[in-house]
VEXKOL-371547 format. One record per residue: residue number from 1; y, x, z negated of N, C-alpha, C in turn; residue in one letter. Coordinates in nm, 2 decimals, m for minus. Last residue first. Example, Ala and Ser with C-alpha at 12.3 -4.5 7.8 and 13.67 -1.06 7.14 Angstrom:
residues 2
{pt 2; {m0.22; 1.28; m0.71}; {m0.11; 1.37; m0.71}; {0.00; 1.29; m0.79}; S}
{pt 1; {m0.57; 1.32; m0.78}; {m0.45; 1.23; m0.78}; {m0.33; 1.32; m0.78}; A}
END
This chain:
residues 212
{pt 212; {16.43; 6.11; m10.21}; {16.32; 6.04; m10.14}; {16.22; 5.99; m10.25}; L}
{pt 211; {16.77; 6.10; m10.26}; {16.64; 6.14; m10.32}; {16.53; 6.05; m10.26}; I}
{pt 210; {16.97; 6.16; m9.96}; {16.93; 6.07; m10.07}; {16.79; 6.13; m10.13}; D}
{pt 209; {17.21; 6.41; m9.87}; {17.07; 6.36; m9.87}; {17.05; 6.27; m9.99}; K}
{pt 208; {17.46; 6.50; m9.89}; {17.44; 6.39; m9.80}; {17.30; 6.34; m9.80}; E}
{pt 207; {17.45; 6.72; m10.06}; {17.49; 6.60; m10.12}; {17.47; 6.48; m10.02}; V}
{pt 206; {17.14; 6.92; m10.04}; {17.28; 6.88; m10.00}; {17.32; 6.74; m10.04}; P}
{pt 205; {16.98; 7.08; m10.26}; {16.97; 6.95; m10.21}; {17.11; 6.91; m10.17}; L}
{pt 204; {16.81; 7.40; m10.27}; {16.93; 7.32; m10.27}; {16.89; 7.18; m10.22}; I}
{pt 203; {16.65; 7.67; m10.46}; {16.65; 7.56; m10.36}; {16.78; 7.48; m10.38}; M}
{pt 202; {16.45; 7.94; m10.57}; {16.59; 7.89; m10.55}; {16.59; 7.78; m10.44}; L}
{pt 201; {16.19; 7.94; m10.77}; {16.22; 7.92; m10.63}; {16.36; 7.86; m10.62}; V}
{pt 200; {16.08; 8.20; m11.00}; {16.14; 8.07; m10.97}; {16.17; 8.06; m10.82}; G}
{pt 199; {15.84; 8.37; m11.22}; {15.93; 8.35; m11.11}; {15.99; 8.21; m11.10}; G}
{pt 198; {15.65; 8.41; m11.41}; {15.78; 8.45; m11.44}; {15.88; 8.43; m11.33}; N}
{pt 197; {15.43; 8.26; m11.34}; {15.43; 8.40; m11.30}; {15.57; 8.47; m11.32}; G}
{pt 196; {15.44; 8.02; m11.46}; {15.49; 8.03; m11.32}; {15.50; 8.17; m11.27}; C}
{pt 195; {15.31; 8.07; m11.70}; {15.27; 7.95; m11.62}; {15.32; 7.96; m11.48}; Q}
{pt 194; {15.44; 8.27; m11.83}; {15.33; 8.31; m11.75}; {15.28; 8.19; m11.66}; P}
{pt 193; {15.77; 8.33; m11.85}; {15.68; 8.22; m11.87}; {15.56; 8.25; m11.78}; D}
{pt 192; {16.08; 8.42; m11.86}; {15.95; 8.47; m11.92}; {15.86; 8.36; m11.95}; D}
{pt 191; {16.25; 8.41; m11.54}; {16.23; 8.38; m11.68}; {16.10; 8.44; m11.73}; L}
{pt 190; {16.26; 8.55; m11.30}; {16.37; 8.46; m11.34}; {16.37; 8.42; m11.48}; Y}
{pt 189; {16.10; 8.74; m11.18}; {16.15; 8.76; m11.32}; {16.27; 8.68; m11.35}; N}
{pt 188; {16.20; 8.68; m10.84}; {16.11; 8.74; m10.94}; {16.18; 8.75; m11.07}; H}
{pt 187; {16.26; 8.40; m10.65}; {16.33; 8.50; m10.74}; {16.23; 8.55; m10.84}; I}
{pt 186; {16.23; 8.31; m10.31}; {16.17; 8.33; m10.44}; {16.25; 8.43; m10.52}; L}
{pt 185; {16.46; 8.08; m10.14}; {16.39; 8.21; m10.16}; {16.33; 8.21; m10.30}; R}
{pt 184; {16.50; 7.81; m10.05}; {16.58; 7.92; m10.00}; {16.51; 8.05; m10.02}; L}
{pt 183; {16.39; 7.48; m9.98}; {16.36; 7.61; m10.04}; {16.44; 7.72; m9.97}; L}
{pt 182; {16.55; 7.18; m10.03}; {16.53; 7.29; m9.93}; {16.50; 7.42; m10.00}; E}
{pt 181; {16.45; 6.86; m10.15}; {16.51; 7.00; m10.18}; {16.46; 7.09; m10.07}; F}
{pt 180; {16.33; 6.61; m10.13}; {16.43; 6.66; m10.03}; {16.49; 6.79; m10.05}; G}
{pt 179; {16.12; 6.54; m10.27}; {16.24; 6.47; m10.30}; {16.35; 6.50; m10.20}; M}
{pt 178; {15.93; 6.72; m10.20}; {15.91; 6.58; m10.15}; {16.04; 6.50; m10.18}; K}
{pt 177; {16.03; 6.95; m10.34}; {16.03; 6.94; m10.19}; {16.02; 6.80; m10.14}; Q}
{pt 176; {15.96; 6.87; m10.59}; {16.10; 6.88; m10.56}; {16.12; 6.88; m10.41}; Q}
{pt 175; {15.68; 6.88; m10.57}; {15.75; 6.76; m10.60}; {15.90; 6.76; m10.57}; T}
{pt 174; {15.65; 7.16; m10.53}; {15.61; 7.06; m10.42}; {15.67; 6.92; m10.45}; G}
{pt 173; {15.74; 7.26; m10.77}; {15.81; 7.29; m10.65}; {15.78; 7.19; m10.54}; V}
{pt 172; {15.53; 7.15; m10.94}; {15.68; 7.13; m10.96}; {15.75; 7.15; m10.83}; T}
{pt 171; {15.28; 7.18; m10.83}; {15.31; 7.06; m10.90}; {15.45; 7.04; m10.93}; S}
{pt 170; {15.25; 7.29; m10.49}; {15.28; 7.32; m10.63}; {15.32; 7.20; m10.70}; D}
{pt 169; {15.01; 7.29; m10.25}; {15.11; 7.20; m10.31}; {15.13; 7.24; m10.46}; F}
{pt 168; {14.95; 7.51; m9.99}; {14.94; 7.49; m10.13}; {15.05; 7.39; m10.17}; I}
{pt 167; {15.02; 7.52; m9.72}; {14.88; 7.53; m9.76}; {14.85; 7.50; m9.91}; N}
{pt 166; {15.27; 7.53; m9.63}; {15.22; 7.40; m9.66}; {15.07; 7.40; m9.69}; G}
{pt 165; {15.40; 7.76; m9.61}; {15.32; 7.72; m9.49}; {15.26; 7.58; m9.51}; K}
{pt 164; {15.52; 7.78; m9.86}; {15.61; 7.76; m9.74}; {15.53; 7.72; m9.62}; M}
{pt 163; {15.29; 7.82; m10.01}; {15.37; 7.70; m10.03}; {15.46; 7.67; m9.91}; I}
{pt 162; {15.22; 8.07; m9.92}; {15.13; 7.96; m9.90}; {15.20; 7.83; m9.92}; E}
{pt 161; {15.44; 8.22; m10.02}; {15.42; 8.21; m9.88}; {15.32; 8.10; m9.84}; A}
{pt 160; {15.39; 8.20; m10.29}; {15.51; 8.14; m10.24}; {15.50; 8.12; m10.08}; Y}
{pt 159; {15.16; 8.35; m10.31}; {15.15; 8.21; m10.35}; {15.27; 8.14; m10.28}; Y}
{pt 158; {15.25; 8.60; m10.24}; {15.15; 8.54; m10.15}; {15.14; 8.39; m10.18}; E}
{pt 157; {15.42; 8.64; m10.46}; {15.48; 8.64; m10.32}; {15.38; 8.57; m10.22}; D}
{pt 156; {15.24; 8.65; m10.67}; {15.33; 8.54; m10.66}; {15.40; 8.53; m10.52}; L}
{pt 155; {14.91; 8.73; m10.54}; {15.04; 8.76; m10.60}; {15.13; 8.64; m10.59}; T}
{pt 154; {14.58; 8.58; m10.60}; {14.70; 8.62; m10.51}; {14.82; 8.65; m10.60}; M}
{pt 153; {14.38; 8.52; m10.78}; {14.35; 8.54; m10.64}; {14.46; 8.59; m10.55}; K}
{pt 152; {14.47; 8.48; m11.03}; {14.36; 8.57; m11.02}; {14.32; 8.60; m10.87}; D}
{pt 151; {14.66; 8.28; m11.00}; {14.70; 8.41; m11.03}; {14.60; 8.52; m11.01}; A}
{pt 150; {14.62; 8.01; m10.96}; {14.59; 8.10; m10.85}; {14.61; 8.25; m10.88}; H}
{pt 149; {14.70; 7.88; m11.19}; {14.57; 7.84; m11.13}; {14.52; 7.94; m11.02}; N}
{pt 148; {14.96; 7.97; m11.21}; {14.86; 8.02; m11.30}; {14.72; 7.99; m11.26}; L}
{pt 147; {15.11; 7.82; m11.03}; {15.07; 7.95; m10.99}; {14.96; 8.01; m11.08}; Y}
{pt 146; {15.21; 7.58; m11.08}; {15.07; 7.58; m11.05}; {15.02; 7.72; m11.02}; S}
{pt 145; {15.49; 7.61; m11.11}; {15.40; 7.60; m11.23}; {15.25; 7.59; m11.21}; N}
{pt 144; {15.73; 7.75; m11.01}; {15.60; 7.73; m10.94}; {15.49; 7.72; m11.05}; P}
{pt 143; {16.03; 7.59; m11.10}; {15.92; 7.68; m11.15}; {15.79; 7.65; m11.07}; M}
{pt 142; {16.33; 7.60; m10.91}; {16.20; 7.53; m10.94}; {16.10; 7.63; m10.99}; G}
{pt 141; {16.65; 7.60; m10.96}; {16.54; 7.70; m10.94}; {16.41; 7.64; m11.00}; V}
{pt 140; {16.89; 7.42; m10.77}; {16.80; 7.44; m10.89}; {16.71; 7.55; m10.86}; T}
{pt 139; {17.19; 7.26; m10.68}; {17.11; 7.38; m10.68}; {17.01; 7.37; m10.80}; I}
{pt 138; {17.31; 6.98; m10.50}; {17.25; 7.03; m10.62}; {17.18; 7.17; m10.59}; Q}
{pt 137; {17.64; 6.96; m10.33}; {17.50; 6.91; m10.36}; {17.45; 6.98; m10.49}; G}
{pt 136; {17.90; 6.99; m10.31}; {17.82; 7.01; m10.19}; {17.68; 6.97; m10.21}; K}
{pt 135; {18.11; 6.74; m10.47}; {18.04; 6.87; m10.46}; {17.95; 6.87; m10.34}; L}
{pt 134; {18.27; 6.53; m10.56}; {18.29; 6.59; m10.43}; {18.23; 6.72; m10.41}; G}
{pt 133; {18.20; 6.39; m10.79}; {18.29; 6.51; m10.80}; {18.32; 6.57; m10.67}; L}
{pt 132; {18.04; 6.19; m10.68}; {18.16; 6.15; m10.76}; {18.26; 6.27; m10.77}; T}
{pt 131; {17.84; 6.34; m10.57}; {17.92; 6.26; m10.49}; {18.05; 6.22; m10.56}; R}
{pt 130; {17.72; 6.45; m10.80}; {17.77; 6.54; m10.70}; {17.87; 6.46; m10.61}; C}
{pt 129; {17.64; 6.22; m10.94}; {17.75; 6.30; m10.99}; {17.81; 6.40; m10.89}; L}
{pt 128; {17.43; 6.14; m10.77}; {17.55; 6.06; m10.78}; {17.67; 6.13; m10.84}; E}
{pt 127; {17.26; 6.36; m10.83}; {17.31; 6.34; m10.69}; {17.43; 6.25; m10.69}; Q}
{pt 126; {17.20; 6.30; m11.09}; {17.27; 6.43; m11.06}; {17.33; 6.42; m10.92}; R}
{pt 125; {17.06; 6.07; m11.06}; {17.18; 6.06; m11.14}; {17.27; 6.19; m11.11}; A}
{pt 124; {16.84; 6.16; m10.92}; {16.93; 6.07; m10.85}; {17.07; 6.06; m10.93}; R}
{pt 123; {16.72; 6.32; m11.11}; {16.77; 6.39; m10.99}; {16.87; 6.29; m10.91}; Y}
{pt 122; {16.64; 6.11; m11.28}; {16.74; 6.22; m11.33}; {16.80; 6.29; m11.20}; I}
{pt 121; {16.46; 5.97; m11.13}; {16.59; 5.90; m11.17}; {16.69; 6.01; m11.22}; A}
{pt 120; {16.26; 6.16; m11.11}; {16.34; 6.12; m10.99}; {16.47; 6.05; m11.02}; K}
{pt 119; {16.17; 6.17; m11.37}; {16.24; 6.29; m11.31}; {16.32; 6.25; m11.19}; A}
{pt 118; {16.07; 5.91; m11.39}; {16.18; 5.95; m11.47}; {16.25; 6.07; m11.41}; I}
{pt 117; {15.85; 5.79; m11.26}; {15.97; 5.80; m11.19}; {16.09; 5.85; m11.27}; G}
{pt 116; {15.62; 5.82; m11.40}; {15.68; 5.69; m11.41}; {15.82; 5.69; m11.34}; R}
{pt 115; {15.49; 6.06; m11.44}; {15.44; 5.97; m11.34}; {15.50; 5.83; m11.34}; G}
{pt 114; {15.52; 6.10; m11.80}; {15.52; 6.15; m11.67}; {15.45; 6.05; m11.57}; R}
{pt 113; {15.51; 6.04; m12.07}; {15.59; 5.95; m11.98}; {15.59; 6.00; m11.83}; Y}
{pt 112; {15.38; 6.22; m12.22}; {15.33; 6.09; m12.22}; {15.40; 5.99; m12.13}; D}
{pt 111; {15.54; 6.46; m12.18}; {15.41; 6.44; m12.11}; {15.36; 6.30; m12.11}; P}
{pt 110; {15.89; 6.40; m12.11}; {15.78; 6.40; m12.21}; {15.65; 6.38; m12.15}; H}
{pt 109; {16.05; 6.60; m11.88}; {16.00; 6.47; m11.91}; {15.89; 6.48; m12.01}; V}
{pt 108; {16.33; 6.79; m11.77}; {16.21; 6.77; m11.85}; {16.18; 6.63; m11.88}; G}
{pt 107; {16.50; 7.02; m11.58}; {16.46; 6.88; m11.59}; {16.33; 6.87; m11.67}; V}
{pt 106; {16.77; 7.26; m11.59}; {16.63; 7.21; m11.62}; {16.62; 7.06; m11.60}; D}
{pt 105; {17.00; 7.33; m11.46}; {16.93; 7.43; m11.54}; {16.79; 7.39; m11.57}; M}
{pt 104; {17.14; 7.27; m11.16}; {17.05; 7.21; m11.25}; {16.97; 7.32; m11.33}; G}
{pt 103; {17.46; 7.30; m11.05}; {17.34; 7.38; m11.08}; {17.26; 7.32; m11.19}; Y}
{pt 102; {17.63; 7.16; m10.80}; {17.58; 7.13; m10.94}; {17.45; 7.20; m10.96}; L}
{pt 101; {17.90; 7.34; m10.64}; {17.76; 7.29; m10.64}; {17.73; 7.25; m10.79}; W}
{pt 100; {18.15; 7.45; m10.66}; {18.13; 7.34; m10.56}; {17.99; 7.29; m10.55}; D}
{pt 99; {18.35; 7.51; m10.94}; {18.22; 7.53; m10.87}; {18.19; 7.42; m10.78}; G}
{pt 98; {18.57; 7.50; m11.10}; {18.59; 7.48; m10.96}; {18.46; 7.50; m10.88}; D}
{pt 97; {18.47; 7.55; m11.35}; {18.54; 7.42; m11.33}; {18.56; 7.39; m11.18}; D}
{pt 96; {18.16; 7.68; m11.41}; {18.29; 7.70; m11.33}; {18.35; 7.57; m11.30}; E}
{pt 95; {17.96; 7.80; m11.67}; {18.01; 7.68; m11.60}; {18.15; 7.71; m11.53}; H}
{pt 94; {17.88; 7.99; m11.83}; {17.89; 8.03; m11.69}; {17.94; 7.91; m11.60}; T}
{pt 93; {17.82; 7.90; m12.07}; {17.95; 7.95; m12.05}; {17.98; 7.99; m11.91}; T}
{pt 92; {17.57; 7.81; m12.14}; {17.63; 7.75; m12.03}; {17.78; 7.78; m12.01}; M}
{pt 91; {17.41; 7.92; m12.34}; {17.53; 7.85; m12.38}; {17.61; 7.78; m12.27}; W}
{pt 90; {17.19; 8.07; m12.25}; {17.17; 7.93; m12.29}; {17.29; 7.85; m12.33}; L}
{pt 89; {17.31; 8.30; m12.15}; {17.22; 8.31; m12.27}; {17.21; 8.17; m12.33}; N}
{pt 88; {17.43; 8.18; m11.92}; {17.51; 8.24; m12.03}; {17.44; 8.25; m12.16}; G}
{pt 87; {17.26; 8.10; m11.72}; {17.29; 8.00; m11.83}; {17.38; 8.06; m11.94}; S}
{pt 86; {17.23; 8.32; m11.56}; {17.30; 8.20; m11.50}; {17.34; 8.10; m11.61}; I}
{pt 85; {17.09; 8.49; m11.75}; {17.22; 8.53; m11.69}; {17.29; 8.41; m11.64}; E}
{pt 84; {16.86; 8.35; m11.81}; {16.95; 8.38; m11.92}; {17.09; 8.42; m11.86}; L}
{pt 83; {16.74; 8.34; m11.56}; {16.78; 8.21; m11.63}; {16.88; 8.24; m11.74}; Y}
{pt 82; {16.87; 8.59; m11.34}; {16.77; 8.54; m11.44}; {16.82; 8.41; m11.50}; T}
{pt 81; {16.91; 8.63; m10.99}; {16.96; 8.63; m11.13}; {16.85; 8.58; m11.21}; H}
{pt 80; {17.01; 8.74; m10.66}; {16.91; 8.70; m10.76}; {16.96; 8.71; m10.90}; D}
{pt 79; {17.32; 8.65; m10.51}; {17.23; 8.74; m10.55}; {17.12; 8.68; m10.65}; N}
{pt 78; {17.48; 8.43; m10.45}; {17.44; 8.51; m10.34}; {17.33; 8.61; m10.38}; E}
{pt 77; {17.47; 8.10; m10.57}; {17.46; 8.24; m10.60}; {17.41; 8.32; m10.48}; P}
{pt 76; {17.72; 7.87; m10.51}; {17.58; 7.90; m10.47}; {17.57; 8.05; m10.49}; L}
{pt 75; {17.91; 7.81; m10.81}; {17.90; 7.84; m10.66}; {17.76; 7.88; m10.63}; H}
{pt 74; {17.88; 7.53; m11.04}; {17.87; 7.67; m11.00}; {17.88; 7.69; m10.85}; H}
{pt 73; {17.86; 7.33; m11.32}; {17.92; 7.35; m11.19}; {17.92; 7.50; m11.16}; R}
{pt 72; {17.54; 7.26; m11.48}; {17.68; 7.32; m11.48}; {17.73; 7.31; m11.34}; I}
{pt 71; {17.31; 7.06; m11.67}; {17.37; 7.12; m11.55}; {17.50; 7.18; m11.58}; T}
{pt 70; {17.00; 6.94; m11.80}; {17.12; 7.02; m11.83}; {17.18; 7.08; m11.70}; T}
{pt 69; {16.82; 6.66; m11.88}; {16.86; 6.75; m11.78}; {16.99; 6.81; m11.82}; S}
{pt 68; {16.53; 6.46; m12.00}; {16.66; 6.54; m12.02}; {16.69; 6.62; m11.89}; M}
{pt 67; {16.33; 6.21; m12.17}; {16.37; 6.29; m12.05}; {16.51; 6.36; m12.07}; G}
{pt 66; {16.29; 6.07; m12.40}; {16.18; 6.10; m12.32}; {16.21; 6.19; m12.19}; I}
{pt 65; {16.38; 5.99; m12.72}; {16.42; 6.07; m12.61}; {16.30; 6.11; m12.53}; I}
{pt 64; {16.39; 5.67; m12.85}; {16.31; 5.79; m12.83}; {16.36; 5.86; m12.71}; K}
{pt 63; {16.51; 5.43; m12.88}; {16.58; 5.54; m12.94}; {16.51; 5.67; m12.91}; E}
{pt 62; {16.41; 5.31; m12.58}; {16.46; 5.26; m12.71}; {16.55; 5.38; m12.76}; G}
{pt 61; {16.37; 5.58; m12.43}; {16.28; 5.46; m12.44}; {16.32; 5.40; m12.58}; D}
{pt 60; {16.61; 5.76; m12.23}; {16.57; 5.70; m12.36}; {16.47; 5.58; m12.34}; L}
{pt 59; {16.72; 6.06; m12.10}; {16.65; 5.93; m12.07}; {16.59; 5.88; m12.20}; V}
{pt 58; {17.03; 6.23; m12.05}; {16.92; 6.20; m12.13}; {16.86; 6.07; m12.09}; V}
{pt 57; {17.24; 6.49; m11.91}; {17.17; 6.36; m11.90}; {17.05; 6.35; m12.00}; F}
{pt 56; {17.55; 6.64; m11.83}; {17.43; 6.64; m11.92}; {17.37; 6.50; m11.92}; Q}
{pt 55; {17.78; 6.64; m11.69}; {17.67; 6.70; m11.63}; {17.54; 6.70; m11.71}; G}
{pt 54; {17.99; 6.54; m11.84}; {17.94; 6.46; m11.73}; {17.81; 6.51; m11.67}; D}
{pt 53; {18.06; 6.75; m12.02}; {17.99; 6.63; m12.07}; {17.93; 6.54; m11.95}; P}
{pt 52; {18.08; 7.05; m12.04}; {18.07; 6.97; m11.92}; {17.99; 6.84; m11.95}; F}
{pt 51; {18.13; 7.16; m12.30}; {18.18; 7.23; m12.18}; {18.18; 7.13; m12.06}; L}
{pt 50; {18.02; 6.98; m12.49}; {18.16; 7.02; m12.50}; {18.21; 7.08; m12.37}; D}
{pt 49; {17.76; 6.98; m12.41}; {17.83; 6.85; m12.40}; {17.98; 6.88; m12.41}; I}
{pt 48; {17.69; 7.24; m12.46}; {17.69; 7.19; m12.32}; {17.77; 7.06; m12.31}; H}
{pt 47; {17.70; 7.25; m12.74}; {17.79; 7.33; m12.66}; {17.80; 7.28; m12.52}; K}
{pt 46; {17.48; 7.08; m12.80}; {17.62; 7.05; m12.85}; {17.72; 7.12; m12.77}; L}
{pt 45; {17.27; 7.24; m12.69}; {17.31; 7.11; m12.63}; {17.45; 7.06; m12.68}; Y}
{pt 44; {17.27; 7.45; m12.88}; {17.30; 7.47; m12.74}; {17.35; 7.34; m12.67}; H}
{pt 43; {17.18; 7.33; m13.11}; {17.32; 7.39; m13.11}; {17.36; 7.42; m12.96}; R}
{pt 42; {16.92; 7.26; m13.04}; {17.02; 7.15; m13.07}; {17.16; 7.21; m13.05}; A}
{pt 41; {16.80; 7.48; m12.79}; {16.80; 7.42; m12.92}; {16.92; 7.33; m12.93}; Q}
{pt 40; {16.60; 7.60; m12.51}; {16.72; 7.54; m12.56}; {16.70; 7.47; m12.70}; L}
{pt 39; {16.44; 7.90; m12.48}; {16.42; 7.76; m12.51}; {16.55; 7.71; m12.57}; T}
{pt 38; {16.44; 8.17; m12.45}; {16.48; 8.09; m12.33}; {16.47; 7.94; m12.35}; E}
{pt 37; {16.33; 8.28; m12.67}; {16.46; 8.32; m12.64}; {16.52; 8.24; m12.52}; E}
{pt 36; {16.07; 8.18; m12.67}; {16.16; 8.12; m12.76}; {16.31; 8.16; m12.73}; P}
{pt 35; {15.94; 8.14; m12.33}; {15.97; 8.23; m12.45}; {16.07; 8.16; m12.54}; S}
{pt 34; {15.72; 7.87; m12.25}; {15.85; 7.94; m12.23}; {15.88; 8.02; m12.36}; L}
{pt 33; {15.51; 7.71; m12.30}; {15.48; 7.85; m12.28}; {15.61; 7.93; m12.25}; T}
{pt 32; {15.61; 7.45; m12.34}; {15.54; 7.51; m12.45}; {15.51; 7.66; m12.43}; P}
{pt 31; {15.82; 7.25; m12.25}; {15.80; 7.39; m12.20}; {15.73; 7.48; m12.31}; F}
{pt 30; {15.80; 7.01; m12.38}; {15.80; 7.01; m12.23}; {15.77; 7.15; m12.18}; V}
{pt 29; {15.83; 7.07; m12.65}; {15.71; 6.99; m12.60}; {15.69; 7.01; m12.45}; I}
{pt 28; {16.07; 7.20; m12.67}; {15.95; 7.27; m12.71}; {15.82; 7.20; m12.66}; R}
{pt 27; {16.24; 6.99; m12.57}; {16.23; 7.12; m12.50}; {16.10; 7.19; m12.54}; Q}
{pt 26; {16.22; 6.80; m12.78}; {16.16; 6.77; m12.65}; {16.15; 6.90; m12.57}; L}
{pt 25; {16.37; 6.93; m12.98}; {16.23; 6.90; m13.00}; {16.16; 6.88; m12.87}; E}
{pt 24; {16.63; 6.92; m12.86}; {16.56; 7.05; m12.90}; {16.41; 7.03; m12.92}; G}
{pt 23; {16.66; 6.65; m12.84}; {16.65; 6.73; m12.72}; {16.59; 6.86; m12.75}; L}
{pt 22; {16.70; 6.58; m13.11}; {16.58; 6.53; m13.03}; {16.56; 6.60; m12.90}; G}
{pt 21; {16.94; 6.70; m13.16}; {16.82; 6.74; m13.23}; {16.70; 6.70; m13.16}; E}
{pt 20; {17.12; 6.57; m12.97}; {17.10; 6.71; m12.97}; {16.97; 6.75; m13.04}; A}
{pt 19; {17.21; 6.31; m12.97}; {17.08; 6.34; m12.91}; {17.04; 6.48; m12.92}; H}
{pt 18; {17.46; 6.30; m13.08}; {17.35; 6.24; m13.16}; {17.21; 6.27; m13.10}; A}
{pt 17; {17.62; 6.38; m12.87}; {17.59; 6.47; m12.98}; {17.47; 6.43; m13.06}; P}
{pt 16; {17.47; 6.26; m12.56}; {17.57; 6.25; m12.67}; {17.53; 6.34; m12.78}; L}
{pt 15; {17.43; 6.27; m12.21}; {17.39; 6.31; m12.34}; {17.51; 6.30; m12.44}; T}
{pt 14; {17.46; 5.98; m12.00}; {17.51; 6.11; m12.04}; {17.46; 6.14; m12.18}; N}
{pt 13; {17.14; 5.81; m11.93}; {17.29; 5.81; m11.96}; {17.33; 5.96; m11.99}; Q}
{pt 12; {16.90; 5.58; m11.87}; {16.94; 5.71; m11.84}; {17.09; 5.71; m11.86}; I}
{pt 11; {16.65; 5.38; m12.03}; {16.79; 5.40; m12.01}; {16.82; 5.55; m11.97}; I}
{pt 10; {16.37; 5.18; m11.93}; {16.43; 5.30; m11.99}; {16.58; 5.31; m11.95}; Y}
{pt 9; {16.28; 4.96; m11.78}; {16.35; 4.94; m11.91}; {16.41; 5.06; m11.98}; G}
{pt 8; {16.18; 5.01; m11.54}; {16.09; 5.00; m11.64}; {16.15; 4.98; m11.78}; N}
{pt 7; {16.41; 5.04; m11.38}; {16.33; 4.92; m11.36}; {16.23; 4.90; m11.47}; P}
{pt 6; {16.68; 5.17; m11.60}; {16.58; 5.18; m11.49}; {16.49; 5.06; m11.49}; L}
{pt 5; {17.02; 5.14; m11.64}; {16.89; 5.09; m11.69}; {16.79; 5.10; m11.57}; E}
{pt 4; {17.26; 5.39; m11.68}; {17.18; 5.31; m11.59}; {17.06; 5.26; m11.66}; R}
{pt 3; {17.56; 5.55; m11.72}; {17.47; 5.47; m11.79}; {17.39; 5.38; m11.69}; Y}
{pt 2; {17.81; 5.79; m11.77}; {17.70; 5.75; m11.68}; {17.60; 5.67; m11.77}; Y}
{pt 1; {18.15; 5.76; m11.82}; {18.02; 5.77; m11.89}; {17.91; 5.71; m11.80}; M}
END
């Protein structure tokens, strides 16, 4: 059972069934523009705990749920995919017991608690799990959430190119880059969310890297 107290007094630990309802509520707060078909609910979280309990994390301020992360074990995908495909339509039945990477489905922090190192603590917990399980590292698909601010001036491909050149700092992808994630490629139509132009950036964090 993973359990850590953060310097600010918050607790990060593995998700328990008692957290499921609160996590469903937090999903709707953190991802307000995500389509309902792609938004996790309490029943999904209960299934995730059943499938891969070590890979599910929650951050608490007392009894209040302020952060979350859902993961599965998986091999590094060779082909593009959608969020619904890789998540087994949110049920995470795509989890592979012999998967050699930890695929992070999401990281969410309540808006009132952002900027306090919570997301970084979640990524660190995931990296610790990679080392415990002998995995190659973390996979994630970062949402280029600042794209909506540029959508009237450039395509998503052009936006991604500017990120790669260092000319644009994306609020989500850029933060993941600063932590050490390596960008692999842009995936079109990863999910249905206008905030990120429906796209995602496939990236990895090798296990030997520490979270910066």
